[in-house]
N, C-alpha and C positions, 0 to 999 in steps of 0.2 A: 768407673761406670757413670754415665750421666744420670743426674737425678731426674725423676719423672714426676716430681711433685713441686708445688709452688713454695715460695718462701714464707708464706703466712705462718705455718706451724713453728718453724725455727725462729722467726722474728718474734712471734708471740712468746715463745719460751725465753728468748733473750730479755724481753721486757719484764717477764715474771721474775727472772733472775736479778734484773736491776732493782726491782722492788724489794726482793728478799735480802739482797746484800747491800742495798743502797742506804742513803741517809734520809731521815725525816726532814722535811722542809716545810715549815708553816708560813713562809713568806708569801705574800701576795703582791708581787711587784706590778707597777703600772707600766713600766718600760723594761726592756731587756736589750742587751747588746745583740745585734743580729747574729753574730757568730755563736751565741749560746743557744739559739733555737735549732733543735735537731729534728730531722724527719725520721719517722718509722712508717714509711709510706704504705708498705704492704699490709700493715695492721691498722694504722690510724688515718689512712687516706682512702676513702671509698672509691674515688675516681682513679682509674688506672692511667698513669701518665703516658704509657705507650699507646693507649687508645685515644681516639679523637685528637691526634697530634696537632693537626692544623688548628683546631678549635682552641686547644690549650695555648699554642703559640700566639694566636691572635689575642687571647685574653691577657696573656702576659704583656704583650705590646701595648694594649689599651691601658693596663694598670701602670705601665712605665710612663706613658704620656701623662696620666693623672698625677703621678708623683712629681714629674718634672714641672708641671704647670702649677702645682699647689705651692703656695708661699712657704709652708713649713716642710714641704716634701714628705708628707705623711699620708698614709691610708688608714682605713679603719683598723682597730686593734686585731692582732693575731691571737687566736685562742690557743693557750698552751696548757700543758699538764706536766706535773713533776713526776718522773718515773722512778725516782730514787737515785738517779745518777745524772739525768739531763732534763732540761725543759723540752718537752716533745710537742710538736705542732699538731693540734687537732683540727684547726680550721684556719686557712690563710696561707696554704702552701704556695699558691700562685702569687700572692702578695710578697712572700719572702723571696721567691724567684725573681720577681720584678725588681725588688730592691737590689738584689745581687747583679741582675742584668745591667742596671743603670750604673752601678759602681764599676763595671767592666767595660763600659762604653769608652772607646778610645778617643772619640772626637770630643764629647762633652760629658765626661763622667759626673755623676752625682753620688757622693758617698754618704749613705745614711748608716750610722753605726749603732744607733739606739732607736728601737721602734716600739710603739705602744702595744701593750698586750692585755689580755684578760685571762685570768687564771681559773681553770676548772679543777676542782678538787674531788677526789674519789678514787676507788680502786680501778684497776686496768679495764675490767669488763665494762664498768660504767663509762670510762673514757672512750671505749670503742663505740658504745651506743651514742654518746654525745657527739662524737665525730660524724657518725652516720646521720644523726638528726640535723646537725649544722650544715652538712654538705648536701642534704636533701632539699634545702631551700633553693629557690630559683635564683641562681647567680650564673654559674656555668653548669648547665644541666648535667646530672649524672646520666650516663648512657644506660640502656637496659642491661647490658653486660655487667656494668658496675653495680647496679642495683641487685641483680640476681646473685652475683658473687658475694656481695655484702650480706644478703639474706642467708646464704649458705654458711657464711662465717658465723653469724649470730646463732644459727641452728646448731652448729657444731660446738659452740661454747656451752650450750645446754644449761643456761643459768636461770631457768624458770620463766622465761618470757613466753607468752602465749603466741599461738599462730597469728592472732589478730594484731598483737603488739608488733611482731616482726614485719608483717605485711604493711602495717600503717607506717612504720619507721622507714622502710626501704622502698615502698611503692610497688612491691611485687605482689601478685595475687595470692590470696589465702590458699587456693588450690595448689599453687606451686610450692608454697612453704610447707603445706601438709605433705606433699610428695617428697620434699627434702627430708622431713622428719622420718618418713617411712624408709627412705634410702639410708638414712643414718642408722636406724635400727637394724636394717639388713646387713650393713657393713660391720656392725658390732656383733651381730649374732652369728654370722656365717664367715668365719675367718678363712675358710677354704677358698672363698671367692678371690681373695688377694693373690693366692698362689696360682689358681687356675687361669687368671687373666693376665699373669705376668707382672703383677705389682708386688711380688713377694720381696723385692729388694728395697722397698720404701718402708718407712715406719708405719706399722699397722694402726694408724690413728687418723681418722677422718679430718682432723685439724690440719693435716699436711696435704690434703687434696683440694684441688679446685672442684667446682661443681661438675664441670664436664668430666673430669676424671672419676669423680664419685659415681656419677650415673652410669658411666661406662663399666666400672667394676660391678656395680649392682646388676647390670644387664648381662654380665658375663662376657663383655666385649674385650678382646685382647687389644692392647695399644699397638700402633704402628711402631715398629722397632728399626725401620731402615734408617731414619734420620733422628727421630726422637722429638718429642713435643718441645723441648727446650730449644732445639735447633730451629724448628718452625717458628717459634715465638721470636727468637733472635733475628731470623731472616725477615720476618714481618716487621719487626721494629726498625730494622735497618732500611727496609723499603719505605716505610712510613716517613722516616726521616728524610730520605731522598725526595719523596713526593712533596713534603712540606717545604724543603729548601728550594725546590725548582718551581712549584706551583703556588707556594704560599697558601692562601685560602681559596684559590680559584676553583678547585674541584668541589669543595663543600658549598661554595657560594652559588654555583650553577649546577645543581645535581642533574637536571635534565640534559644539559650539554655533556656532562661527564658520562652519563648512562649511554648516550648515543655514541660518544667517542670510544668507549670501551667496546661497544658492539662493532664499530668500524675496525677497531684494532684486532679483535678476534670475535667472530660472529657468535660463538658458543660461550664466550666468557661470562656474560651476564647470567646465563642459565647455570653455568658451573658455580658461580658465586652464590646464586640462590640455593643450589643443592647443598653447598657447604653450610649455608645458614640453616637449612633444614636439619642437617646432621648435627648442628650445634643446638638445635631446639629454639632458634631465634624466630623462625616463622613456621607456619603450618605447611605440611606437604601439599595440601589442596591449593595453595597459592601459586605453585610452580607453573601450571598450565595457563593460569590467568595472566601471570607476568610475561610468559613467553608470547602469548597472544597479543598483549598490549605492545610489546616490542615489535612484533611483526607488523602490526597495524601502523605504527609510527615510522618504522624504518624500512619496511618491505621484507620480503622473504628471500630475495635474491642475495647471493654473495656479493660483497663489495668488491669492486675492481681493484 
């Protein structure tokens, strides 16, 4: 049976296990071999790599240019944390990917084997907070989805942070964080919800749920079982890759053109996309009529030939 929960919970438990069975390392290296820097993206990377694909690719290309043009072929240090088994990347995922991308360049490869690093020391939950804090800086902006999902992760960890702390760290409103805490209590208090909504096959631990899944369970909403969320995510990721390869950053560079093109492609598609965003809680229901009216004013109400 396909899993209906995200990998955060299992990845988090894997890191806990690395710390429990790993080795103490008091070293604070200033450089590390690139091959020794490992990702734990679902836990230690607040930005979702499958989201904002074109933006991420553009950022990696820009970093690659900087590395190529720099005399030492170096970027700012990557922030790493010792898990007990590996040096895990807290901040600098795109920098690591840029180094690797250049090494794989068939025309003019630049191989950087040792990169500058800064070491963060502390327990796993502190590392998660530090990764969130570092990635919240204005470099490649975290999307609203990423911020909201990270806020939910911090709420599920339940490590004594206040609503104000989580809101400030993630940039999510205090009201949203408060709602997350109420949802967390409901999920823990009413175990029957998990069965009634069809989530009885997943671990009954909110740590294994995305915010979207958590709110659906709390509302008693049954998941769509025809294809499954994982299938939808996989298809969306594949489509994002195709769009990125074909259009590069053209769609995100010219959003007005993209919006009109989508309407010419299928008149109701913008409205359908907005409805999906409403369902995910990304925008308010009251915005739908206003958006449709604006589209009609700009492109007309007649069907395209």
